[in-house]
C-alpha positions, 0 to 999 in steps of 0.5 A: 315880859317883853313884847318879844317874849309874849310873841314867842310864848303865844306862837301858836296864835301867830301860826300862819305868819312866818318865823322870821316875820313874827318880830314884825307883828303890829301892836294891833294884831298882837292885842287883837290875838291876846285879847280874843284868844289869850287868858287874863293873865296873858292880858296882864302880861301885854299890859306891862309889856306895852303899857295899859295906855298903849293897850287901850289906845290900840284897842279904841282905835280899832274901827269897822272891820278891825272892831268887828275882829274882836268877839262881841263879848270880848269887845264888850268886857275890854271896853269896860275894863280899859276905860275903867283902869287905862 
């Protein structure tokens, strides 16, 4: 599944972004929304589309306010998963 297909599949997560701007969604926003509000299958699709290293890079590069956008339990869970598998 490609990045564009993931965005199209989960367009309800990006309801506030106009249709013609959805192709410009950053990797940081995509990772944040999928990890916070997606399922584990959605996470797997994201890893296939972006690559495990890129997902981990984006996830761990979040600092300050961006880091606080993740739910605490989600941040903890994926920090363990990505440290072990990415």
